[in-house]
C-alpha positions as CSV (number, residue, x, y, z in Angstrom):
1,M,-21.7,41.4,-20.9
2,G,-22.3,43.1,-24.5
3,D,-25.0,41.6,-26.9
4,S,-23.6,43.6,-30.1
5,G,-21.8,42.2,-32.6
6,S,-20.1,38.8,-32.5
7,F,-20.6,38.5,-29.0
8,S,-24.5,38.2,-28.8
9,S,-24.2,34.4,-28.9
10,V,-21.6,34.5,-26.0
11,A,-24.3,36.6,-24.1
12,A,-27.0,34.4,-24.6
13,Q,-24.8,31.1,-23.8
14,F,-23.3,32.8,-20.7
15,L,-26.9,33.6,-19.5
16,E,-28.2,30.1,-20.1
17,N,-25.4,28.4,-18.1
18,I,-26.0,31.0,-15.4
19,A,-29.7,30.2,-15.3
20,D,-29.1,26.6,-15.4
21,D,-26.4,26.3,-12.9
22,Y,-28.3,28.9,-10.3
23,T,-31.8,27.9,-10.9
24,N,-33.2,29.4,-7.3
25,T,-31.4,32.8,-8.0
26,P,-33.0,35.5,-9.8
27,V,-31.1,36.8,-13.1
28,L,-31.6,40.2,-13.9
29,L,-31.3,41.7,-17.4
30,Y,-31.1,45.4,-18.3
31,C,-29.4,47.5,-20.6
32,V,-26.9,50.2,-20.4
33,R,-26.0,52.2,-23.5
34,D,-24.8,55.9,-24.4
35,P,-28.0,57.9,-24.8
36,M,-26.5,59.3,-27.8
37,T,-26.2,56.2,-29.7
38,L,-30.3,56.0,-29.9
39,G,-31.6,58.1,-32.5
40,S,-28.1,60.1,-33.7
41,S,-28.4,62.4,-36.3
42,R,-25.4,60.9,-37.7
43,R,-26.7,57.6,-38.5
44,N,-29.0,57.0,-41.4
45,Q,-32.3,55.5,-41.3
46,R,-31.5,52.1,-42.3
47,E,-28.4,51.8,-39.7
48,S,-31.2,53.0,-37.0
49,I,-33.7,50.2,-38.3
50,M,-31.2,47.5,-38.3
51,R,-29.9,48.4,-34.7
52,A,-33.6,48.5,-33.3
53,L,-34.3,44.9,-34.9
54,H,-31.0,43.6,-33.5
55,D,-32.0,45.1,-30.1
56,A,-35.5,43.7,-30.3
57,V,-34.1,40.1,-31.5
58,S,-31.3,40.0,-28.8
59,F,-33.5,41.2,-26.0
60,S,-36.1,38.5,-26.7
61,K,-33.6,35.6,-26.8
62,L,-31.8,37.1,-23.7
63,S,-35.0,37.5,-21.8
64,S,-35.8,33.9,-22.0
65,F,-32.9,33.2,-19.5
66,C,-33.6,35.9,-16.9
67,N,-36.1,36.4,-14.4
68,L,-36.5,40.2,-13.7
69,M,-36.2,42.6,-16.6
């Protein structure tokens, strides 16, 4: 489930439902991204900062529903 764009709230709601329905089952949160998208020279500094902030907030929100990270 992607956490970028308009699907952030869908990912959070999905993980919350899984955590509620399967209370004794560990939920793992991990990130899979193209390594070239991190620190790409084509991006300007503002875009890089915005993406890093989005990732931090998204991971913080999603991690509250997970047992393993």
